VEXDREN-2710 file (C-alpha; in Angstrom, 1 decimal):
% VEXDREN-2710
k/r/px/py/pz
1/MET/0.0/0.0/0.0
2/GLU/2.8/2.4/0.9
3/VAL/4.6/1.6/-2.3
4/MET/1.5/2.4/-4.4
5/ASN/1.1/5.7/-2.7
6/MET/4.6/6.7/-3.3
7/MET/4.3/5.7/-7.0
8/GLU/1.2/7.9/-7.3
9/GLN/3.0/11.0/-6.0
10/PRO/4.7/12.1/-9.2
11/ILE/1.5/11.6/-11.2
12/LYS/-0.4/13.9/-8.8
13/VAL/2.4/16.6/-9.1
14/THR/2.1/16.5/-12.9
15/GLU/-1.6/16.8/-12.8
16/TRP/-1.3/19.8/-10.4
17/GLN/1.1/21.5/-12.7
18/GLN/-1.1/21.2/-15.7
19/THR/-4.2/22.6/-14.0
20/TYR/-2.7/25.3/-11.7
21/THR/-1.0/28.1/-13.6
22/TYR/0.1/30.4/-10.8
23/ASP/3.0/29.2/-8.6
24/SER/3.5/30.9/-5.2
25/GLY/7.1/29.9/-5.1
26/ILE/6.5/27.6/-2.1
27/HIS/6.5/24.4/-4.1
28/SER/9.2/25.5/-6.6
29/GLY/11.6/23.0/-5.3
30/MET/14.3/25.4/-4.1
31/ASN/14.0/24.4/-0.5
32/THR/14.4/20.6/-1.1
33/GLN/17.5/18.8/-0.4
34/VAL/19.1/15.5/-1.6
35/PRO/17.9/12.7/0.8
36/SER/20.5/11.1/3.0
37/VAL/21.7/7.5/2.4
38/SER/20.0/6.3/5.5
39/SER/16.7/7.8/4.4
40/ARG/16.5/6.1/1.0
41/CYS/13.5/3.8/0.6
42/ILE/11.5/2.1/-2.0
43/GLY/10.4/4.7/-4.5
44/ASP/13.5/7.0/-4.2
45/ASP/15.2/5.2/-7.1
46/GLU/14.7/7.0/-10.5
47/ASP/14.4/3.6/-12.2
48/LEU/11.2/2.9/-10.3
49/TYR/9.4/5.7/-12.1
50/GLY/11.1/5.1/-15.5
51/LYS/11.3/8.9/-16.3
52/GLN/12.4/12.2/-14.9
53/TYR/10.3/15.2/-14.0
54/THR/11.0/18.9/-14.3
55/ILE/9.5/21.5/-12.0
56/LYS/8.0/24.5/-13.8
57/THR/6.8/27.9/-12.6
58/THR/4.5/30.4/-14.1
59/THR/4.7/34.2/-13.6
60/TYR/2.3/37.0/-14.7
61/ARG/3.6/39.9/-16.8
62/GLU/2.2/43.4/-17.1
63/GLY/0.6/42.6/-20.4
64/GLY/-1.5/39.9/-18.8
65/GLY/0.2/37.0/-20.6
66/GLN/1.7/34.0/-19.0
67/GLY/5.3/32.8/-19.4
68/GLN/7.1/29.6/-18.5
69/GLY/9.6/29.9/-15.7
70/LEU/13.1/28.7/-15.9
71/GLY/12.8/26.0/-13.3
72/LEU/15.7/25.4/-11.0
73/GLY/18.0/27.2/-13.3
74/ALA/16.2/30.5/-13.0
75/GLY/18.8/31.8/-10.6
76/ALA/18.4/34.7/-8.2
77/ALA/15.1/36.0/-9.5
78/GLU/13.5/32.7/-8.5
79/LEU/15.3/32.8/-5.2
80/ALA/13.7/36.2/-4.5
81/LEU/10.3/34.6/-4.5
82/GLN/11.1/32.4/-1.6
83/PRO/9.2/33.7/1.5
84/ARG/12.0/32.8/4.0
85/TRP/14.6/34.5/1.8
86/SER/12.4/37.5/1.2
87/LEU/11.8/38.1/4.9
88/SER/15.5/37.8/5.6
89/ALA/16.3/40.3/2.8
90/ALA/13.7/42.7/4.1
91/MET/15.1/42.7/7.6
92/TYR/18.8/42.6/6.6
93/PRO/19.2/44.1/3.1
94/GLU/22.9/44.6/3.8
95/THR/23.3/40.8/3.4
96/VAL/22.0/40.9/-0.2
97/GLU/24.6/41.2/-2.9
98/ASP/22.3/42.2/-5.7
99/ARG/19.9/44.9/-4.3
100/SER/17.8/44.8/-7.5
101/LEU/16.4/41.4/-6.3
102/LEU/14.6/43.2/-3.5
103/MET/12.2/44.7/-6.0
104/THR/11.3/41.4/-7.7
105/THR/7.5/40.9/-7.5
106/HIS/5.1/38.3/-8.9
107/ILE/3.2/40.9/-10.8
108/GLU/5.1/43.7/-12.3
109/GLY/4.3/47.2/-10.8
110/GLN/2.9/45.8/-7.6
111/GLN/4.6/45.3/-4.2
112/THR/4.4/42.1/-2.3
113/ASN/3.4/42.1/1.4
114/VAL/7.1/41.4/2.3
115/GLN/8.2/44.5/0.4
116/ARG/5.5/46.6/2.0
117/LEU/6.8/45.5/5.4
118/ALA/10.5/46.2/4.5
119/GLU/10.6/49.8/5.7
120/PRO/8.8/49.2/9.0
121/SER/11.1/46.2/9.6
122/GLN/14.1/48.4/9.1
123/MET/12.7/51.0/11.5
124/LEU/12.1/48.3/14.1
125/LYS/15.6/47.0/13.7
126/SER/17.1/50.5/13.9
127/ALA/15.1/51.1/17.1
128/ILE/16.4/47.9/18.7
129/VAL/20.0/48.8/17.7
130/HIS/19.6/52.2/19.3
131/LEU/18.2/50.7/22.4
132/ILE/21.1/48.3/22.7
133/ASN/23.6/51.1/22.1
134/TYR/21.8/53.3/24.7
135/GLN/22.2/50.6/27.3
136/ASP/25.8/50.0/26.3
137/ASP/26.6/53.7/26.6
138/ALA/25.0/54.0/30.0
139/GLU/26.9/50.9/31.3
140/LEU/30.2/52.1/29.8
141/ALA/29.9/55.5/31.4
142/THR/28.8/54.1/34.8
143/ARG/31.9/51.9/34.9
144/ALA/34.3/54.6/33.7
145/ILE/33.1/57.5/35.9
146/PRO/35.0/56.5/39.1
147/GLU/38.3/56.3/37.2
148/LEU/37.6/59.5/35.2
149/THR/36.9/61.3/38.4
150/LYS/40.4/60.3/39.7
151/LEU/42.0/61.4/36.5
152/LEU/40.3/64.8/36.5
153/ASN/41.7/65.4/40.0
154/ASP/45.2/64.4/38.9
155/GLU/48.0/66.9/39.4
156/ASP/49.3/66.3/35.9
157/PRO/47.6/68.8/33.6
158/VAL/48.1/66.5/30.6
159/VAL/46.2/63.7/32.4
160/VAL/43.5/66.2/33.3
161/SER/43.2/67.4/29.7
162/LYS/42.9/63.8/28.3
163/ALA/40.3/62.9/31.0
164/ALA/38.3/66.1/30.1
165/MET/38.3/65.1/26.5
166/ILE/36.9/61.7/27.3
167/VAL/34.2/63.1/29.6
168/ASN/33.3/65.7/27.0
169/GLN/32.7/62.9/24.5
170/LEU/30.5/61.0/27.0
171/SER/28.5/64.2/27.7
172/LYS/27.4/64.3/24.0
173/LYS/25.5/61.1/24.2
174/GLU/22.2/61.0/26.1
175/ALA/22.7/57.7/28.0
176/SER/26.2/58.5/29.2
177/ARG/25.2/62.1/29.9
178/ARG/22.5/60.9/32.3
179/ALA/25.1/58.8/34.1
180/LEU/27.3/61.9/34.4
181/MET/24.5/64.0/35.9
182/GLN/23.8/61.4/38.5
183/SER/27.4/61.5/39.7
184/PRO/28.0/64.7/41.8
185/GLN/31.7/63.6/42.2
186/VAL/32.5/63.8/38.5
187/VAL/30.6/67.1/38.0
188/ALA/32.5/68.6/40.9
189/ALA/35.8/67.3/39.4
190/VAL/34.9/69.0/36.1
191/VAL/34.2/72.3/37.8
192/ARG/37.5/72.1/39.7
193/ALA/39.4/71.3/36.6
194/MET/37.8/74.2/34.8
195/GLN/38.5/76.6/37.6
196/ASN/42.2/75.6/38.0
197/THR/43.3/75.1/34.5
198/SER/45.3/77.5/32.3
199/ASP/45.2/75.1/29.3
200/LEU/42.8/76.3/26.6
201/ASP/41.9/72.8/25.4
202/THR/41.0/71.8/29.0
203/ALA/38.9/75.0/29.4
204/ARG/37.1/74.3/26.1
205/CYS/36.3/70.7/27.1
206/THR/35.2/71.4/30.6
207/THR/32.9/74.3/29.6
208/SER/31.5/72.1/26.8
209/ILE/30.7/69.4/29.4
210/LEU/28.8/71.8/31.7
211/HIS/27.1/73.3/28.6
212/ASN/25.8/69.8/27.6
213/LEU/24.7/69.0/31.2
214/SER/22.9/72.4/31.5
215/HIS/20.2/71.4/29.1
216/HIS/18.7/69.1/31.7
217/ARG/17.2/70.1/35.1
218/GLU/19.2/67.5/36.9
219/GLY/22.3/68.7/35.3
220/LEU/21.6/72.3/36.3
221/LEU/21.2/71.3/39.9
222/ALA/24.4/69.3/39.8
223/ILE/26.3/72.3/38.4
224/PHE/24.8/74.6/40.9
225/LYS/25.6/72.4/43.9
226/SER/29.1/71.9/42.7
227/GLY/29.9/75.6/42.7
228/GLY/29.9/75.9/39.0
229/ILE/28.6/79.5/38.7
230/PRO/31.8/81.2/40.0
231/ALA/33.9/79.0/37.8
232/LEU/31.8/79.8/34.7
233/VAL/32.0/83.6/35.5
234/ARG/35.8/83.2/35.5
235/MET/35.6/81.7/32.0
236/LEU/34.0/84.9/30.7
237/SER/37.5/86.4/30.4
238/SER/38.7/83.6/28.2
239/PRO/40.2/84.6/24.8
240/VAL/38.7/81.4/23.2
241/GLU/35.4/82.1/21.4
242/SER/33.9/78.6/22.0
243/VAL/34.7/78.9/25.8
244/LEU/32.9/82.2/26.0
245/PHE/29.9/80.8/24.2
246/TYR/29.7/77.7/26.4
247/ALA/30.1/79.7/29.6
248/ILE/27.5/82.4/28.7
249/THR/24.9/79.9/27.5
250/THR/25.4/77.7/30.6
251/LEU/25.1/80.7/32.9
252/HIS/21.9/81.8/31.0
253/ASN/20.4/78.3/31.5
254/LEU/21.3/78.5/35.2
255/LEU/19.6/81.8/35.5
256/LEU/16.4/80.4/33.9
257/TYR/16.5/77.6/36.5
258/GLN/14.2/78.7/39.4
259/HIS/16.6/77.8/42.2
260/VAL/19.5/79.8/40.8
261/ARG/19.3/83.6/41.5
262/PRO/22.4/85.7/41.9
263/ARG/22.7/87.7/45.1
264/ALA/24.0/91.2/45.2
265/ALA/27.7/90.3/45.6
266/ARG/27.5/87.7/42.9
267/ALA/25.6/90.0/40.6
268/ARG/28.4/92.6/40.9
269/ALA/30.9/90.0/39.8
270/TRP/28.7/89.0/36.9
271/GLY/28.3/92.6/35.9
272/LYS/32.0/93.2/35.7
273/SER/32.5/90.2/33.5
274/LEU/29.3/90.4/31.4
275/PHE/29.0/94.0/30.3
276/PRO/32.4/94.2/28.5
277/LEU/31.0/91.4/26.3
278/LEU/27.9/93.3/25.2
279/LEU/29.8/94.8/22.3
280/HIS/31.7/91.6/21.5
281/ASN/32.2/91.0/17.8
282/SER/30.7/87.5/17.8
283/ARG/27.0/87.2/17.0
284/GLN/26.5/84.1/19.2
285/THR/28.2/85.7/22.2
286/GLN/26.4/89.0/21.7
287/THR/23.0/87.4/21.6
288/SER/23.6/85.4/24.8
289/VAL/25.0/88.3/26.9
290/PRO/21.9/90.5/26.8
291/ALA/19.8/87.4/27.7
292/CYS/21.9/86.9/30.8
293/VAL/21.7/90.6/31.6
294/ALA/17.9/90.5/31.3
295/GLU/17.6/87.6/33.7
296/THR/20.1/89.1/36.1
297/GLY/18.3/92.4/36.3
298/TYR/14.7/91.3/36.1
299/ARG/12.7/92.8/39.1
300/ARG/15.9/93.2/41.2
301/HIS/16.7/96.7/42.0
302/HIS/20.2/96.0/43.1
303/SER/21.0/94.3/39.8
304/GLU/19.5/97.2/37.9
305/LEU/21.9/99.5/39.7
306/ILE/24.8/97.3/38.9
307/ILE/23.9/97.4/35.2
308/LEU/23.8/101.2/35.4
309/ALA/27.1/101.4/37.2
310/ASN/28.8/99.2/34.5
311/GLY/27.6/101.3/31.6
312/GLY/24.9/98.9/30.6
313/PRO/22.4/101.4/29.2
314/GLN/25.0/103.0/26.9
315/ALA/26.1/99.6/25.6
316/LEU/22.6/98.4/25.0
317/VAL/21.6/101.5/23.1
318/GLN/24.7/101.1/21.0
319/ILE/23.6/97.6/20.0
320/MET/20.1/98.9/19.0
321/ARG/21.7/101.7/17.0
322/SER/24.4/99.6/15.2
323/TYR/23.1/96.1/14.5
324/THR/20.4/94.5/12.3
325/TYR/20.4/90.9/13.6
326/GLU/16.8/90.4/14.7
327/LYS/17.4/88.0/17.6
328/LEU/20.1/90.2/19.0
329/LEU/17.9/93.3/18.7
330/TRP/14.9/91.5/20.3
331/THR/17.0/90.2/23.2
332/THR/18.5/93.7/23.7
333/SER/15.1/95.4/23.6
334/ARG/13.9/93.0/26.3
335/VAL/16.7/94.2/28.6
336/LEU/15.9/97.9/27.8
337/LYS/12.2/97.2/28.5
338/VAL/13.1/95.8/31.9
339/LEU/15.4/98.8/32.6
340/SER/12.9/101.3/31.3
341/VAL/10.8/101.0/34.5
342/CYS/13.8/101.7/36.7
343/PRO/13.9/105.4/37.8
344/SER/17.7/105.4/37.8
345/ASN/18.2/103.7/34.4
346/LYS/15.5/105.6/32.5
347/PRO/17.4/109.0/32.2
348/ALA/20.6/107.1/31.3
349/ILE/18.8/105.3/28.4
350/VAL/17.2/108.5/27.1
351/GLU/20.5/110.5/27.4
352/ALA/22.3/107.7/25.5
353/GLY/19.9/108.2/22.6
354/GLY/17.6/105.4/23.5
355/MET/14.4/107.0/22.1
356/GLN/15.9/107.5/18.7
357/ALA/17.5/104.0/18.6
358/LEU/14.3/102.3/19.6
359/GLY/12.2/104.4/17.2
360/LYS/14.5/103.2/14.4
361/HIS/13.0/99.7/14.7
362/LEU/9.3/100.6/14.8
363/THR/9.0/99.8/11.1
364/SER/10.7/96.4/11.5
365/SER/9.1/93.3/10.0
366/SER/9.5/91.5/13.4
367/PRO/6.3/92.0/15.4
368/ARG/7.9/91.0/18.7
369/LEU/10.7/93.5/18.2
370/VAL/8.2/96.3/17.4
371/GLN/6.1/95.4/20.4
372/ASN/9.2/95.6/22.8
373/CYS/10.2/98.9/21.3
374/LEU/6.8/100.4/21.6
375/TRP/6.5/99.4/25.3
376/THR/10.0/100.7/26.1
377/LEU/9.3/104.0/24.4
378/ARG/6.1/104.3/26.4
379/ASN/7.9/103.7/29.6
380/LEU/10.7/106.2/28.8
381/SER/8.5/108.9/27.3
382/ASP/7.8/110.7/30.6
383/VAL/11.4/111.6/31.0
384/ALA/12.0/112.4/27.3
385/THR/9.7/115.4/27.0
386/LYS/12.7/117.8/26.4
387/GLN/14.6/115.4/24.2
388/GLU/15.7/116.7/20.8
389/GLY/15.7/114.8/17.5
390/LEU/12.5/112.9/17.9
391/ASP/10.8/114.1/14.7
392/GLY/11.1/110.7/12.9
393/VAL/9.9/108.9/16.0
394/LEU/6.8/111.1/16.4
395/LYS/5.8/110.6/12.7
396/ILE/6.1/106.8/13.1
397/LEU/4.0/106.9/16.3
398/VAL/1.3/108.8/14.5
399/ASN/1.3/106.1/11.8
400/GLN/1.1/103.4/14.4
401/LEU/-2.3/104.8/15.5
402/SER/-3.7/103.3/12.3
403/SER/-2.7/99.8/13.4
404/ASP/-5.4/97.1/13.0
405/ASP/-4.4/95.6/16.3
406/VAL/-6.2/97.5/19.1
407/ASN/-3.9/96.0/21.7
408/VAL/-1.0/98.0/20.1
409/LEU/-2.7/101.3/20.5
410/PRO/-2.1/102.0/24.2
411/CYS/1.6/102.4/23.6
412/PRO/1.7/105.0/20.8
413/THR/-1.2/107.0/22.3
414/ALA/0.5/107.2/25.7
415/THR/3.9/108.0/24.2
416/LEU/2.4/110.8/22.1
417/SER/0.6/112.2/25.1
418/ASN/3.9/112.4/27.1
419/LEU/6.0/113.7/24.3
420/THR/3.6/116.5/23.5
421/CYS/3.4/117.7/27.1
422/ASN/4.9/121.2/27.4
423/ASN/6.8/120.8/24.2
424/SER/5.8/123.3/21.5
425/LYS/8.0/121.8/18.8
426/ASN/6.6/118.3/19.2
427/LYS/3.0/119.6/19.3
428/THR/3.5/121.4/16.0
429/LEU/5.1/118.4/14.4
430/VAL/2.3/116.0/15.4
431/THR/-0.4/118.4/14.3
432/GLN/1.3/118.9/10.9
433/SER/1.5/115.1/10.6
434/ASN/-2.3/114.7/10.8
435/GLY/-2.0/113.6/14.4
436/VAL/-5.3/115.1/15.5
437/GLU/-7.3/113.2/12.9
438/ALA/-5.5/109.9/13.8
439/LEU/-6.2/110.4/17.5
440/ILE/-9.9/111.1/17.0
441/HIS/-10.2/107.9/14.9
442/THR/-8.4/106.0/17.6
443/ILE/-10.9/107.2/20.2
444/LEU/-13.8/106.1/18.0
445/ARG/-12.2/102.7/17.6
446/ALA/-11.3/102.2/21.2
447/GLY/-14.8/102.1/22.6
448/ASP/-14.6/101.7/26.4
449/LYS/-10.9/100.9/26.5
450/GLU/-9.7/103.7/28.9
451/ASP/-6.1/102.7/28.5
452/ILE/-6.5/104.0/25.0
453/THR/-9.1/106.8/25.3
454/GLU/-7.5/108.5/28.3
455/PRO/-4.0/109.2/26.8
456/ALA/-5.6/110.0/23.4
457/VAL/-7.8/112.7/24.8
458/CYS/-4.9/114.0/26.9
459/ALA/-2.8/114.2/23.7
460/LEU/-5.6/116.2/22.0
461/ARG/-5.7/118.6/24.9
462/HIS/-2.0/119.2/24.4
463/LEU/-2.3/119.7/20.7
464/THR/-5.1/122.2/20.8
465/SER/-3.3/124.8/23.0
466/ARG/-0.1/126.8/23.4
467/HIS/1.8/126.3/20.1
468/PRO/1.8/128.0/16.7
469/GLU/-0.5/125.4/15.1
470/ALA/-3.0/125.2/17.9
471/GLU/-5.8/126.8/15.9
472/MET/-5.2/124.3/13.1
473/ALA/-5.5/121.5/15.6
474/GLN/-8.8/122.9/16.9
475/ASN/-10.3/123.1/13.5
476/SER/-9.2/119.6/12.8
477/VAL/-11.1/118.4/15.8
478/ARG/-14.3/120.0/14.6
479/LEU/-13.9/118.8/11.0
480/ASN/-13.3/115.2/12.0
481/TYR/-16.3/115.1/14.4
482/GLY/-14.1/115.0/17.4
483/ILE/-16.4/117.0/19.7
484/PRO/-19.3/114.4/19.6
485/ALA/-16.8/111.6/20.2
486/ILE/-15.4/113.4/23.3
487/VAL/-18.9/114.4/24.6
488/LYS/-19.9/110.7/24.3
489/LEU/-17.0/109.9/26.7
490/LEU/-18.5/112.3/29.3
491/ASN/-21.8/110.4/29.3
492/GLN/-20.1/107.1/30.1
493/PRO/-19.1/105.9/33.6
494/ASN/-15.4/106.6/33.1
495/GLN/-12.6/107.2/35.6
496/TRP/-12.0/110.8/36.7
497/PRO/-8.7/111.3/34.9
498/LEU/-10.5/110.7/31.6
499/VAL/-13.5/112.9/32.5
500/LYS/-11.2/115.7/33.6
END
């Protein structure tokens, strides 16, 4: 019975080939092997069948016709149809000598399921590799940290320099950087090496390490607890550009950290080192220094006085007057905005030409820069009533009254109100620039917003009296229906300053 079944097998295969015209590749014969001697049995001998059989495959072409395959001699193209080989090639394409085989499909112009899974498979493999490397980096750093700490504390500056280079490389990878942040000993060793070194390469590597750690909350705390701030301030006198950048950026990150606020004595030291760098010729350094100054002086009167004592207002105004780099201008305008509410710094900024320098940027294409300049001008305007050379600023402020953003209007109206107070020249210039008409339209648009209507009416009061063009201003109020608009304000429950 067994012999009969074995003799029928080749006949069934032949019948299947004649009736089934699409071969999946599974039965193509490529995965079969020559049977071993011990496994030969009745029916394995070719003589038993009396003839040989050839395995054929059929593939579809784009034109819809069918073609006979090349059988076992088809080579690599047939091999590409094997599921096991295809999956392996999709996961590990680097093992395939001929990459064109990866695009072989049963039907031309259509991808197989394996090919559609190739990209996700590569992404999965890449993620696994990264995960393994992450773990390896963390373990390597953890094992190396004790020895590196000893080397950083070594008396030989060459040894310290080499150790700093290694730690710097570790700080550039996330996993090993985490391990460094969790070791107060190695952070303290880096700070000591930075503070004591006279070698420029060691200074560059150590400041780079702290810069990399300062991008994480845990790293900022480790630097702060290790006494890193005085060491970083010392680095501000370095002649190396990269050291300056790393030190200033790290200090700025520390200032943004809520637990790090410079006391008066420390702020004085910061000021002596920071302010000479305000006019540094490097754009990166220049942008970072005002940011540090802003955080140092924000809502701290003693810090604002230190800024004043170190010539801060003059240097900041010089930046606004001389540079066009938007980020630098915006950062500097932030500092001036902070200082513009300080009674001691306001006159210094105005005397340094701050009103003209800020007015220069009111036509900038940067909304955030324009906004800072408007608010700073508003804050400074009460001490600039006798300032000369504001003709251009006044004209731009009148034009700002036509802004579509109602939230912008409080600044130009308040500034015009202050600058036209007891200044005949400014009154005449604003009147001749159609300022009266612009102010009336502003009142009509403002509705019940007293932060706009009160300074606008005050400015109209200034413009309609005690200057050569006062009569012209009065007529302009009548012609532009200003009287009904003002009377309407009297009938509303407004505050006394506006009613007055």
